[in-house]
VOGU-3710 file (C-alpha; in Angstrom, 3 decimals, decimal comma):
1> xxxxxxxxxx> 117,688/95,371/105,698  116,426/98,538/104,330  112,597/99,485/104,315  112,714/99,320/100,431  113,934/95,721/100,589  111,396/94,716/103,279  108,524/96,220/101,178  109,834/94,414/97,962  109,670/91,094/100,118  106,178/91,899/101,455
11> xxxxxxxxxx> 104,923/92,576/97,962  106,282/89,463/96,543  104,807/87,419/99,466  101,381/89,048/98,481  101,572/88,136/94,850  99,097/85,198/94,420  101,524/83,692/91,825  104,406/83,554/94,165  105,682/80,323/95,522  107,248/80,390/98,982
21> xxxxxxxxxx> 109,849/77,713/100,104  112,014/77,364/103,150  115,384/75,666/103,092  117,296/74,481/106,188  120,318/76,143/107,390  123,364/73,979/108,382  122,391/74,880/112,025  118,893/73,576/111,604  120,241/70,423/110,026  122,614/69,753/112,975
31> xxxxxxxxxx> 119,702/70,411/115,460  117,438/67,899/113,488  120,233/65,220/113,428  121,064/65,636/117,254  117,294/65,411/118,065  117,928/67,387/121,327  115,559/70,234/120,788  111,806/69,221/121,456  110,447/71,713/119,157  112,527/70,805/116,190
41> xxxxxxxxxx> 112,168/67,016/117,139  108,246/67,412/116,868  108,626/68,166/113,124  106,840/65,315/111,057  109,486/62,908/109,805  108,966/63,506/106,122  109,543/67,358/106,822  112,754/66,724/108,713  114,026/64,433/105,831  113,237/66,813/103,171
51> xxxxxxxxxx> 115,043/69,700/105,223  118,055/67,407/106,034  118,366/66,424/102,304  118,391/70,132/101,314  115,170/70,134/99,697  112,936/73,125/99,675  109,580/72,827/101,709  106,573/74,955/100,491  104,954/77,299/103,051  101,981/79,688/103,018
61> xxxxxxxxxx> 102,791/83,239/102,438  100,765/84,156/105,466  103,015/82,203/107,632  106,111/84,068/106,440  104,302/87,448/106,640  103,267/86,661/110,201  106,906/85,567/111,067  108,076/88,914/109,830  105,483/90,831/111,870  106,213/88,791/115,032
71> xxxxxxxxxx> 102,847/87,378/114,988  103,684/83,565/114,590  103,591/81,050/117,362  106,791/80,116/119,056  107,093/76,756/117,532  107,045/77,925/113,961  109,109/81,090/114,879  111,960/78,867/116,080  111,918/76,647/112,912  111,684/79,689/110,605
81> xxxxxxxxxx> 114,469/81,552/112,415  116,624/78,681/111,383  115,627/78,609/107,718  116,254/80,468/104,601  113,161/81,723/102,821  113,002/81,828/98,990  110,168/83,509/96,984  109,643/82,373/93,477  107,615/84,531/91,188  106,263/84,558/87,649
91> xxxxx> 108,492/87,259/85,942  107,828/86,499/82,251  105,157/84,911/80,083  106,073/82,366/77,425  103,659/82,309/74,471
//
């Protein structure tokens, strides 16, 4: 990823109007279903269910910034490494 793209992502994450969500990859869904990984198995049941159903789970932007900077704890790093991150921003105003 280019520096320009990384900077755009960081700016989007710093936007107070941005909503940040994670979606499980197919790999994460398989790990959840197998229940063999202790870190993944420690997810709350409702979070696991949301991810298995393909639903987006809201997260704080600070968590994603810490993950990008390598400052996040190992448990959350492992989970986020197996997710797709989506940032939704207000791009227009309806009068």
